[in-house]
Chimera marker file (.cmm) of the C-alpha trace (Angstrom):
<marker_set name="trace">
<marker id="1" x="15.630" y="33.489" z="-37.073" r="1" g="1" b="0" radius="0.5"/>
<marker id="2" x="11.964" y="32.577" z="-36.891" r="1" g="1" b="0" radius="0.5"/>
<marker id="3" x="12.808" y="29.183" z="-38.360" r="1" g="1" b="0" radius="0.5"/>
<marker id="4" x="15.429" y="28.444" z="-35.682" r="1" g="1" b="0" radius="0.5"/>
<marker id="5" x="13.035" y="29.434" z="-32.877" r="1" g="1" b="0" radius="0.5"/>
<marker id="6" x="10.355" y="27.159" z="-34.310" r="1" g="1" b="0" radius="0.5"/>
<marker id="7" x="12.896" y="24.360" z="-34.721" r="1" g="1" b="0" radius="0.5"/>
<marker id="8" x="14.059" y="24.829" z="-31.127" r="1" g="1" b="0" radius="0.5"/>
<marker id="9" x="10.465" y="24.690" z="-29.892" r="1" g="1" b="0" radius="0.5"/>
<marker id="10" x="9.819" y="21.538" z="-31.874" r="1" g="1" b="0" radius="0.5"/>
<marker id="11" x="13.015" y="19.957" z="-30.537" r="1" g="1" b="0" radius="0.5"/>
<marker id="12" x="12.038" y="20.817" z="-26.953" r="1" g="1" b="0" radius="0.5"/>
<marker id="13" x="8.580" y="19.296" z="-27.506" r="1" g="1" b="0" radius="0.5"/>
<marker id="14" x="10.168" y="16.119" z="-28.866" r="1" g="1" b="0" radius="0.5"/>
<marker id="15" x="12.475" y="15.927" z="-25.837" r="1" g="1" b="0" radius="0.5"/>
<marker id="16" x="9.534" y="16.253" z="-23.444" r="1" g="1" b="0" radius="0.5"/>
<marker id="17" x="7.597" y="13.592" z="-25.349" r="1" g="1" b="0" radius="0.5"/>
<marker id="18" x="10.500" y="11.135" z="-25.193" r="1" g="1" b="0" radius="0.5"/>
<marker id="19" x="11.152" y="11.641" z="-21.464" r="1" g="1" b="0" radius="0.5"/>
<marker id="20" x="7.572" y="11.057" z="-20.297" r="1" g="1" b="0" radius="0.5"/>
<marker id="21" x="7.000" y="8.272" z="-17.766" r="1" g="1" b="0" radius="0.5"/>
<marker id="22" x="5.830" y="5.090" z="-19.502" r="1" g="1" b="0" radius="0.5"/>
<marker id="23" x="2.175" y="4.190" z="-18.995" r="1" g="1" b="0" radius="0.5"/>
<marker id="24" x="3.256" y="0.774" z="-17.694" r="1" g="1" b="0" radius="0.5"/>
<marker id="25" x="5.172" y="2.234" z="-14.724" r="1" g="1" b="0" radius="0.5"/>
<marker id="26" x="3.896" y="0.872" z="-11.395" r="1" g="1" b="0" radius="0.5"/>
<marker id="27" x="2.030" y="3.358" z="-9.216" r="1" g="1" b="0" radius="0.5"/>
<marker id="28" x="3.665" y="4.265" z="-5.911" r="1" g="1" b="0" radius="0.5"/>
<marker id="29" x="1.192" y="3.169" z="-3.253" r="1" g="1" b="0" radius="0.5"/>
<marker id="30" x="1.631" y="4.351" z="0.330" r="1" g="1" b="0" radius="0.5"/>
<marker id="31" x="-0.018" y="2.965" z="3.475" r="1" g="1" b="0" radius="0.5"/>
<marker id="32" x="-1.867" y="6.227" z="4.188" r="1" g="1" b="0" radius="0.5"/>
<marker id="33" x="-2.790" y="6.570" z="0.526" r="1" g="1" b="0" radius="0.5"/>
<marker id="34" x="-4.472" y="3.170" z="0.552" r="1" g="1" b="0" radius="0.5"/>
<marker id="35" x="-6.165" y="3.556" z="3.968" r="1" g="1" b="0" radius="0.5"/>
<marker id="36" x="-7.225" y="7.183" z="3.456" r="1" g="1" b="0" radius="0.5"/>
<marker id="37" x="-6.703" y="10.647" z="4.850" r="1" g="1" b="0" radius="0.5"/>
<marker id="38" x="-5.991" y="10.949" z="8.563" r="1" g="1" b="0" radius="0.5"/>
<marker id="39" x="-4.390" y="7.528" z="9.065" r="1" g="1" b="0" radius="0.5"/>
<marker id="40" x="-0.911" y="7.213" z="10.553" r="1" g="1" b="0" radius="0.5"/>
<marker id="41" x="1.312" y="4.128" z="10.655" r="1" g="1" b="0" radius="0.5"/>
<marker id="42" x="1.517" y="2.521" z="14.108" r="1" g="1" b="0" radius="0.5"/>
<marker id="43" x="3.645" y="-0.493" z="13.217" r="1" g="1" b="0" radius="0.5"/>
<marker id="44" x="4.707" y="-2.638" z="10.291" r="1" g="1" b="0" radius="0.5"/>
<marker id="45" x="6.329" y="-5.926" z="9.356" r="1" g="1" b="0" radius="0.5"/>
<marker id="46" x="8.545" y="-6.587" z="6.342" r="1" g="1" b="0" radius="0.5"/>
<marker id="47" x="7.798" y="-9.836" z="4.520" r="1" g="1" b="0" radius="0.5"/>
<marker id="48" x="9.443" y="-11.325" z="1.420" r="1" g="1" b="0" radius="0.5"/>
<marker id="49" x="8.217" y="-9.106" z="-1.418" r="1" g="1" b="0" radius="0.5"/>
<marker id="50" x="5.870" y="-6.939" z="0.680" r="1" g="1" b="0" radius="0.5"/>
<marker id="51" x="5.358" y="-4.939" z="3.875" r="1" g="1" b="0" radius="0.5"/>
<marker id="52" x="2.248" y="-5.151" z="6.053" r="1" g="1" b="0" radius="0.5"/>
<marker id="53" x="1.247" y="-1.932" z="7.820" r="1" g="1" b="0" radius="0.5"/>
<marker id="54" x="-1.128" y="-1.202" z="10.686" r="1" g="1" b="0" radius="0.5"/>
<marker id="55" x="-2.509" y="2.342" z="10.727" r="1" g="1" b="0" radius="0.5"/>
<marker id="56" x="-4.903" y="4.243" z="13.006" r="1" g="1" b="0" radius="0.5"/>
<marker id="57" x="-6.923" y="7.443" z="12.677" r="1" g="1" b="0" radius="0.5"/>
<marker id="58" x="-8.215" y="7.938" z="16.237" r="1" g="1" b="0" radius="0.5"/>
<marker id="59" x="-11.167" y="5.564" z="15.952" r="1" g="1" b="0" radius="0.5"/>
<marker id="60" x="-10.476" y="2.988" z="13.242" r="1" g="1" b="0" radius="0.5"/>
<marker id="61" x="-7.556" y="0.655" z="12.544" r="1" g="1" b="0" radius="0.5"/>
<marker id="62" x="-6.555" y="-0.115" z="8.967" r="1" g="1" b="0" radius="0.5"/>
<marker id="63" x="-4.233" y="-2.863" z="7.699" r="1" g="1" b="0" radius="0.5"/>
<marker id="64" x="-2.722" y="-3.062" z="4.222" r="1" g="1" b="0" radius="0.5"/>
<marker id="65" x="-0.009" y="-5.251" z="2.687" r="1" g="1" b="0" radius="0.5"/>
<marker id="66" x="1.868" y="-3.361" z="-0.026" r="1" g="1" b="0" radius="0.5"/>
<marker id="67" x="4.046" y="-5.263" z="-2.467" r="1" g="1" b="0" radius="0.5"/>
<marker id="68" x="7.722" y="-4.332" z="-2.770" r="1" g="1" b="0" radius="0.5"/>
<marker id="69" x="8.459" y="-6.871" z="-5.525" r="1" g="1" b="0" radius="0.5"/>
<marker id="70" x="6.559" y="-8.222" z="-8.522" r="1" g="1" b="0" radius="0.5"/>
<marker id="71" x="4.572" y="-4.975" z="-8.748" r="1" g="1" b="0" radius="0.5"/>
<marker id="72" x="2.128" y="-5.163" z="-11.621" r="1" g="1" b="0" radius="0.5"/>
<marker id="73" x="2.133" y="-8.969" z="-11.540" r="1" g="1" b="0" radius="0.5"/>
<marker id="74" x="-0.684" y="-10.783" z="-9.753" r="1" g="1" b="0" radius="0.5"/>
<marker id="75" x="0.691" y="-12.662" z="-6.744" r="1" g="1" b="0" radius="0.5"/>
<marker id="76" x="-0.966" y="-13.855" z="-3.540" r="1" g="1" b="0" radius="0.5"/>
<marker id="77" x="-0.909" y="-11.293" z="-0.715" r="1" g="1" b="0" radius="0.5"/>
<marker id="78" x="-3.043" y="-10.916" z="2.397" r="1" g="1" b="0" radius="0.5"/>
<marker id="79" x="-3.858" y="-8.227" z="4.935" r="1" g="1" b="0" radius="0.5"/>
<marker id="80" x="-5.727" y="-9.135" z="8.120" r="1" g="1" b="0" radius="0.5"/>
<marker id="81" x="-6.977" y="-7.407" z="11.264" r="1" g="1" b="0" radius="0.5"/>
<marker id="82" x="-8.442" y="-8.589" z="14.540" r="1" g="1" b="0" radius="0.5"/>
<marker id="83" x="-9.888" y="-6.334" z="17.223" r="1" g="1" b="0" radius="0.5"/>
<marker id="84" x="-9.611" y="-8.079" z="20.602" r="1" g="1" b="0" radius="0.5"/>
<marker id="85" x="-12.874" y="-9.844" z="21.383" r="1" g="1" b="0" radius="0.5"/>
<marker id="86" x="-13.868" y="-10.161" z="17.723" r="1" g="1" b="0" radius="0.5"/>
<marker id="87" x="-13.029" y="-12.336" z="14.757" r="1" g="1" b="0" radius="0.5"/>
<marker id="88" x="-10.471" y="-11.846" z="12.029" r="1" g="1" b="0" radius="0.5"/>
<marker id="89" x="-11.177" y="-9.798" z="8.915" r="1" g="1" b="0" radius="0.5"/>
<marker id="90" x="-9.036" y="-10.493" z="5.834" r="1" g="1" b="0" radius="0.5"/>
<marker id="91" x="-8.442" y="-9.364" z="2.303" r="1" g="1" b="0" radius="0.5"/>
<marker id="92" x="-6.590" y="-12.053" z="0.401" r="1" g="1" b="0" radius="0.5"/>
<marker id="93" x="-6.127" y="-12.557" z="-3.298" r="1" g="1" b="0" radius="0.5"/>
<marker id="94" x="-3.827" y="-12.450" z="-6.278" r="1" g="1" b="0" radius="0.5"/>
<marker id="95" x="-3.143" y="-8.714" z="-6.441" r="1" g="1" b="0" radius="0.5"/>
<marker id="96" x="-0.834" y="-6.560" z="-8.555" r="1" g="1" b="0" radius="0.5"/>
<marker id="97" x="0.017" y="-3.913" z="-5.930" r="1" g="1" b="0" radius="0.5"/>
<marker id="98" x="-1.557" y="-4.447" z="-2.489" r="1" g="1" b="0" radius="0.5"/>
<marker id="99" x="-4.086" y="-6.287" z="-0.316" r="1" g="1" b="0" radius="0.5"/>
<marker id="100" x="-6.506" y="-4.283" z="1.799" r="1" g="1" b="0" radius="0.5"/>
<marker id="101" x="-7.474" y="-1.963" z="3.174" r="1" g="1" b="0" radius="0.5"/>
<marker id="102" x="-9.015" y="-3.932" z="6.024" r="1" g="1" b="0" radius="0.5"/>
<marker id="103" x="-10.687" y="-1.523" z="8.466" r="1" g="1" b="0" radius="0.5"/>
<marker id="104" x="-12.397" y="-2.004" z="11.824" r="1" g="1" b="0" radius="0.5"/>
<marker id="105" x="-13.560" y="0.344" z="14.585" r="1" g="1" b="0" radius="0.5"/>
<marker id="106" x="-11.044" y="-0.092" z="17.406" r="1" g="1" b="0" radius="0.5"/>
<marker id="107" x="-11.100" y="2.902" z="19.744" r="1" g="1" b="0" radius="0.5"/>
<marker id="108" x="-10.182" y="1.735" z="23.257" r="1" g="1" b="0" radius="0.5"/>
<marker id="109" x="-9.463" y="-1.832" z="22.104" r="1" g="1" b="0" radius="0.5"/>
<marker id="110" x="-6.291" y="-3.814" z="21.455" r="1" g="1" b="0" radius="0.5"/>
<marker id="111" x="-5.635" y="-4.962" z="17.899" r="1" g="1" b="0" radius="0.5"/>
<marker id="112" x="-3.368" y="-7.329" z="16.036" r="1" g="1" b="0" radius="0.5"/>
<marker id="113" x="-2.576" y="-7.640" z="12.362" r="1" g="1" b="0" radius="0.5"/>
<marker id="114" x="-1.703" y="-10.346" z="9.853" r="1" g="1" b="0" radius="0.5"/>
<marker id="115" x="0.265" y="-10.262" z="6.615" r="1" g="1" b="0" radius="0.5"/>
<marker id="116" x="1.164" y="-12.811" z="3.971" r="1" g="1" b="0" radius="0.5"/>
<marker id="117" x="3.450" y="-12.689" z="0.939" r="1" g="1" b="0" radius="0.5"/>
<marker id="118" x="5.587" y="-15.210" z="-0.953" r="1" g="1" b="0" radius="0.5"/>
<marker id="119" x="4.828" y="-18.139" z="1.340" r="1" g="1" b="0" radius="0.5"/>
<marker id="120" x="5.566" y="-16.259" z="4.572" r="1" g="1" b="0" radius="0.5"/>
<marker id="121" x="2.921" y="-15.167" z="7.058" r="1" g="1" b="0" radius="0.5"/>
<marker id="122" x="3.153" y="-13.001" z="10.157" r="1" g="1" b="0" radius="0.5"/>
<marker id="123" x="0.721" y="-12.450" z="13.023" r="1" g="1" b="0" radius="0.5"/>
<marker id="124" x="1.519" y="-9.627" z="15.430" r="1" g="1" b="0" radius="0.5"/>
<marker id="125" x="0.710" y="-9.654" z="19.107" r="1" g="1" b="0" radius="0.5"/>
<marker id="126" x="-2.079" y="-7.500" z="20.505" r="1" g="1" b="0" radius="0.5"/>
<marker id="127" x="-1.021" y="-3.887" z="20.982" r="1" g="1" b="0" radius="0.5"/>
<marker id="128" x="-2.059" y="-0.292" z="20.373" r="1" g="1" b="0" radius="0.5"/>
<marker id="129" x="-4.862" y="-0.564" z="22.892" r="1" g="1" b="0" radius="0.5"/>
<marker id="130" x="-6.145" y="2.968" z="22.476" r="1" g="1" b="0" radius="0.5"/>
<link id1="1" id2="2" r="1" g="1" b="0" radius="0.2"/>
<link id1="2" id2="3" r="1" g="1" b="0" radius="0.2"/>
<link id1="3" id2="4" r="1" g="1" b="0" radius="0.2"/>
<link id1="4" id2="5" r="1" g="1" b="0" radius="0.2"/>
<link id1="5" id2="6" r="1" g="1" b="0" radius="0.2"/>
<link id1="6" id2="7" r="1" g="1" b="0" radius="0.2"/>
<link id1="7" id2="8" r="1" g="1" b="0" radius="0.2"/>
<link id1="8" id2="9" r="1" g="1" b="0" radius="0.2"/>
<link id1="9" id2="10" r="1" g="1" b="0" radius="0.2"/>
<link id1="10" id2="11" r="1" g="1" b="0" radius="0.2"/>
<link id1="11" id2="12" r="1" g="1" b="0" radius="0.2"/>
<link id1="12" id2="13" r="1" g="1" b="0" radius="0.2"/>
<link id1="13" id2="14" r="1" g="1" b="0" radius="0.2"/>
<link id1="14" id2="15" r="1" g="1" b="0" radius="0.2"/>
<link id1="15" id2="16" r="1" g="1" b="0" radius="0.2"/>
<link id1="16" id2="17" r="1" g="1" b="0" radius="0.2"/>
<link id1="17" id2="18" r="1" g="1" b="0" radius="0.2"/>
<link id1="18" id2="19" r="1" g="1" b="0" radius="0.2"/>
<link id1="19" id2="20" r="1" g="1" b="0" radius="0.2"/>
<link id1="20" id2="21" r="1" g="1" b="0" radius="0.2"/>
<link id1="21" id2="22" r="1" g="1" b="0" radius="0.2"/>
<link id1="22" id2="23" r="1" g="1" b="0" radius="0.2"/>
<link id1="23" id2="24" r="1" g="1" b="0" radius="0.2"/>
<link id1="24" id2="25" r="1" g="1" b="0" radius="0.2"/>
<link id1="25" id2="26" r="1" g="1" b="0" radius="0.2"/>
<link id1="26" id2="27" r="1" g="1" b="0" radius="0.2"/>
<link id1="27" id2="28" r="1" g="1" b="0" radius="0.2"/>
<link id1="28" id2="29" r="1" g="1" b="0" radius="0.2"/>
<link id1="29" id2="30" r="1" g="1" b="0" radius="0.2"/>
<link id1="30" id2="31" r="1" g="1" b="0" radius="0.2"/>
<link id1="31" id2="32" r="1" g="1" b="0" radius="0.2"/>
<link id1="32" id2="33" r="1" g="1" b="0" radius="0.2"/>
<link id1="33" id2="34" r="1" g="1" b="0" radius="0.2"/>
<link id1="34" id2="35" r="1" g="1" b="0" radius="0.2"/>
<link id1="35" id2="36" r="1" g="1" b="0" radius="0.2"/>
<link id1="36" id2="37" r="1" g="1" b="0" radius="0.2"/>
<link id1="37" id2="38" r="1" g="1" b="0" radius="0.2"/>
<link id1="38" id2="39" r="1" g="1" b="0" radius="0.2"/>
<link id1="39" id2="40" r="1" g="1" b="0" radius="0.2"/>
<link id1="40" id2="41" r="1" g="1" b="0" radius="0.2"/>
<link id1="41" id2="42" r="1" g="1" b="0" radius="0.2"/>
<link id1="42" id2="43" r="1" g="1" b="0" radius="0.2"/>
<link id1="43" id2="44" r="1" g="1" b="0" radius="0.2"/>
<link id1="44" id2="45" r="1" g="1" b="0" radius="0.2"/>
<link id1="45" id2="46" r="1" g="1" b="0" radius="0.2"/>
<link id1="46" id2="47" r="1" g="1" b="0" radius="0.2"/>
<link id1="47" id2="48" r="1" g="1" b="0" radius="0.2"/>
<link id1="48" id2="49" r="1" g="1" b="0" radius="0.2"/>
<link id1="49" id2="50" r="1" g="1" b="0" radius="0.2"/>
<link id1="50" id2="51" r="1" g="1" b="0" radius="0.2"/>
<link id1="51" id2="52" r="1" g="1" b="0" radius="0.2"/>
<link id1="52" id2="53" r="1" g="1" b="0" radius="0.2"/>
<link id1="53" id2="54" r="1" g="1" b="0" radius="0.2"/>
<link id1="54" id2="55" r="1" g="1" b="0" radius="0.2"/>
<link id1="55" id2="56" r="1" g="1" b="0" radius="0.2"/>
<link id1="56" id2="57" r="1" g="1" b="0" radius="0.2"/>
<link id1="57" id2="58" r="1" g="1" b="0" radius="0.2"/>
<link id1="58" id2="59" r="1" g="1" b="0" radius="0.2"/>
<link id1="59" id2="60" r="1" g="1" b="0" radius="0.2"/>
<link id1="60" id2="61" r="1" g="1" b="0" radius="0.2"/>
<link id1="61" id2="62" r="1" g="1" b="0" radius="0.2"/>
<link id1="62" id2="63" r="1" g="1" b="0" radius="0.2"/>
<link id1="63" id2="64" r="1" g="1" b="0" radius="0.2"/>
<link id1="64" id2="65" r="1" g="1" b="0" radius="0.2"/>
<link id1="65" id2="66" r="1" g="1" b="0" radius="0.2"/>
<link id1="66" id2="67" r="1" g="1" b="0" radius="0.2"/>
<link id1="67" id2="68" r="1" g="1" b="0" radius="0.2"/>
<link id1="68" id2="69" r="1" g="1" b="0" radius="0.2"/>
<link id1="69" id2="70" r="1" g="1" b="0" radius="0.2"/>
<link id1="70" id2="71" r="1" g="1" b="0" radius="0.2"/>
<link id1="71" id2="72" r="1" g="1" b="0" radius="0.2"/>
<link id1="72" id2="73" r="1" g="1" b="0" radius="0.2"/>
<link id1="73" id2="74" r="1" g="1" b="0" radius="0.2"/>
<link id1="74" id2="75" r="1" g="1" b="0" radius="0.2"/>
<link id1="75" id2="76" r="1" g="1" b="0" radius="0.2"/>
<link id1="76" id2="77" r="1" g="1" b="0" radius="0.2"/>
<link id1="77" id2="78" r="1" g="1" b="0" radius="0.2"/>
<link id1="78" id2="79" r="1" g="1" b="0" radius="0.2"/>
<link id1="79" id2="80" r="1" g="1" b="0" radius="0.2"/>
<link id1="80" id2="81" r="1" g="1" b="0" radius="0.2"/>
<link id1="81" id2="82" r="1" g="1" b="0" radius="0.2"/>
<link id1="82" id2="83" r="1" g="1" b="0" radius="0.2"/>
<link id1="83" id2="84" r="1" g="1" b="0" radius="0.2"/>
<link id1="84" id2="85" r="1" g="1" b="0" radius="0.2"/>
<link id1="85" id2="86" r="1" g="1" b="0" radius="0.2"/>
<link id1="86" id2="87" r="1" g="1" b="0" radius="0.2"/>
<link id1="87" id2="88" r="1" g="1" b="0" radius="0.2"/>
<link id1="88" id2="89" r="1" g="1" b="0" radius="0.2"/>
<link id1="89" id2="90" r="1" g="1" b="0" radius="0.2"/>
<link id1="90" id2="91" r="1" g="1" b="0" radius="0.2"/>
<link id1="91" id2="92" r="1" g="1" b="0" radius="0.2"/>
<link id1="92" id2="93" r="1" g="1" b="0" radius="0.2"/>
<link id1="93" id2="94" r="1" g="1" b="0" radius="0.2"/>
<link id1="94" id2="95" r="1" g="1" b="0" radius="0.2"/>
<link id1="95" id2="96" r="1" g="1" b="0" radius="0.2"/>
<link id1="96" id2="97" r="1" g="1" b="0" radius="0.2"/>
<link id1="97" id2="98" r="1" g="1" b="0" radius="0.2"/>
<link id1="98" id2="99" r="1" g="1" b="0" radius="0.2"/>
<link id1="99" id2="100" r="1" g="1" b="0" radius="0.2"/>
<link id1="100" id2="101" r="1" g="1" b="0" radius="0.2"/>
<link id1="101" id2="102" r="1" g="1" b="0" radius="0.2"/>
<link id1="102" id2="103" r="1" g="1" b="0" radius="0.2"/>
<link id1="103" id2="104" r="1" g="1" b="0" radius="0.2"/>
<link id1="104" id2="105" r="1" g="1" b="0" radius="0.2"/>
<link id1="105" id2="106" r="1" g="1" b="0" radius="0.2"/>
<link id1="106" id2="107" r="1" g="1" b="0" radius="0.2"/>
<link id1="107" id2="108" r="1" g="1" b="0" radius="0.2"/>
<link id1="108" id2="109" r="1" g="1" b="0" radius="0.2"/>
<link id1="109" id2="110" r="1" g="1" b="0" radius="0.2"/>
<link id1="110" id2="111" r="1" g="1" b="0" radius="0.2"/>
<link id1="111" id2="112" r="1" g="1" b="0" radius="0.2"/>
<link id1="112" id2="113" r="1" g="1" b="0" radius="0.2"/>
<link id1="113" id2="114" r="1" g="1" b="0" radius="0.2"/>
<link id1="114" id2="115" r="1" g="1" b="0" radius="0.2"/>
<link id1="115" id2="116" r="1" g="1" b="0" radius="0.2"/>
<link id1="116" id2="117" r="1" g="1" b="0" radius="0.2"/>
<link id1="117" id2="118" r="1" g="1" b="0" radius="0.2"/>
<link id1="118" id2="119" r="1" g="1" b="0" radius="0.2"/>
<link id1="119" id2="120" r="1" g="1" b="0" radius="0.2"/>
<link id1="120" id2="121" r="1" g="1" b="0" radius="0.2"/>
<link id1="121" id2="122" r="1" g="1" b="0" radius="0.2"/>
<link id1="122" id2="123" r="1" g="1" b="0" radius="0.2"/>
<link id1="123" id2="124" r="1" g="1" b="0" radius="0.2"/>
<link id1="124" id2="125" r="1" g="1" b="0" radius="0.2"/>
<link id1="125" id2="126" r="1" g="1" b="0" radius="0.2"/>
<link id1="126" id2="127" r="1" g="1" b="0" radius="0.2"/>
<link id1="127" id2="128" r="1" g="1" b="0" radius="0.2"/>
<link id1="128" id2="129" r="1" g="1" b="0" radius="0.2"/>
<link id1="129" id2="130" r="1" g="1" b="0" radius="0.2"/>
</marker_set>
């Protein structure tokens, strides 16, 4: 009986080892996870192969473009943010999972965001003027 218990334990260990998630699996990035604790999504825009998100935490706006396709493969993506009255801030490059975060103090000011993926760009209008 001791042998069958040991064999069962060994079999269970082998099953666990064979059902582990592969090391090459793409991480699941979230907008708030990239921007940080306390940020909530205000608006977003779906693009081919990615989604650009604008988030806010009560004083600072954050923009991130998270890939929905070609995860783990370097492709050009961009996240951009402009606080009304100031210039644009961008993060652009050949990234595996996301561009950003781009953060700017924005309390009491209108903001707009920019995203780019797979040859398509989007610029929002000014909004979220709080």
